[in-house]
C-alpha positions, 0 to 999 in steps of 0.5 A: 693100316689100311683104310676103306672109304665110307660108303656112298649109300646109307646103312639101314638098321632093323630091330627085332625082338624074339622070345627065347628060352631063359637059359639061352645065351645071346652069344649063341643067338649071335653066332647063329646069325653070323653063320648065315653069312649075310654079306650086307650085314654089318653088325648085330647088337643086343640092346634089350633083355626083358623077363616077365612071367607074362612071357611064360615060364623059363622065357625071356625076350631079347631085342637085337639091332641089325645094321645092313649096308650095300656098297653098290646101291640103295636097297628097299628094305 
């Protein structure tokens, strides 16, 4: 088993909520994000699903957490 040293620089987390079609699965959203190949992106995690008629027929809101880390420097996000 190989170990990787911890980064000297802190991770940055950002949350985003988006309204999507109710029948769209989170796995499809996550797959598209991963296809972007963002090299500083460490993880993508769903943390909330909200459904309400106020969003519109056939819609839902998902909230996703993104964790980024730069091994070389501290970025301003």
